[in-house]
Kinemage of the C-alpha trace (Angstrom):
@kinemage 1
@onewidth
@group {chain A} dominant
@subgroup {mainchain}
@vectorlist {calphas} color= white
{ca met a 1} P 15.548 15.007 -28.917
{ca glu a 2} L 15.246 11.151 -29.088
{ca gly a 3} L 16.042 10.724 -24.723
{ca leu a 4} L 13.772 13.476 -24.090
{ca ala a 5} L 10.735 10.530 -25.956
{ca asn a 6} L 12.249 8.089 -23.536
{ca ile a 7} L 12.190 10.056 -20.481
{ca leu a 8} L 8.693 11.246 -21.197
{ca val a 9} L 7.928 7.323 -21.713
{ca gly a 10} L 9.163 6.231 -18.606
{ca leu a 11} L 7.403 8.651 -16.936
{ca ala a 12} L 3.967 7.650 -18.294
{ca ala a 13} L 4.902 4.271 -17.483
{ca leu a 14} L 5.649 5.050 -13.989
{ca ala a 15} L 1.890 7.182 -13.611
{ca val a 16} L -0.161 4.388 -14.909
{ca leu a 17} L 2.089 2.109 -12.419
{ca ala a 18} L 0.856 4.477 -9.783
{ca ile a 19} L -3.060 4.728 -10.613
{ca ala a 20} L -3.099 0.877 -11.040
{ca val a 21} L -1.740 0.734 -7.502
{ca leu a 22} L -3.941 3.924 -5.889
{ca ala a 23} L -6.759 1.865 -7.391
{ca his a 24} L -6.439 -0.730 -6.024
{ca asp a 25} L -6.185 0.511 -2.538
{ca trp a 26} L -8.941 2.228 -3.147
{ca ser a 27} L -11.192 -0.397 -3.389
{ca gly a 28} L -14.235 -1.370 -0.984
{ca gly a 29} L -13.277 -4.974 -1.008
{ca phe a 30} L -9.097 -4.251 -0.394
{ca arg a 31} L -9.966 -2.256 2.070
{ca lys a 32} L -12.211 -4.883 3.916
{ca arg a 33} L -10.257 -7.726 3.684
{ca met a 34} L -7.144 -5.808 5.359
{ca leu a 35} L -8.731 -3.824 8.030
{ca gly a 36} L -9.897 -7.508 9.192
{ca arg a 37} L -6.161 -9.258 8.835
{ca arg a 38} L -4.695 -10.162 12.204
{ca ser a 39} L -2.419 -7.312 12.110
{ca his a 40} L -5.181 -4.511 12.223
{ca gly a 41} L -6.282 -3.342 15.330
{ca ser a 42} L -7.089 -7.456 16.449
{ca tyr a 43} L -4.205 -7.379 19.242
{ca gly a 44} L -5.641 -4.563 21.683
{ca thr a 45} L -3.563 -1.765 22.801
{ca leu a 46} L -0.136 -0.800 22.318
{ca arg a 47} L 0.809 -2.204 26.303
{ca asp a 48} L -0.422 -5.534 25.193
{ca trp a 49} L 1.856 -5.655 21.838
{ca trp a 50} L 4.684 -4.675 24.113
{ca leu a 51} L 4.068 -7.418 26.483
{ca arg a 52} L 3.476 -9.788 24.521
{ca his a 53} L 6.981 -9.202 21.876
{ca arg a 54} L 9.748 -7.604 24.517
{ca his a 55} L 12.181 -10.127 25.364
């Protein structure tokens, strides 16, 4: 019975961490920062990216 209690406590801790991560991802400021980063859509088309990165 003690092992089951430890498993339940571990699952509860994982659930809390998952909720905290998802809540952070859903915040408006985070989304605006991520969309404003250079890696999200400011490079142009996929063809442009390919032409820059092929070797």
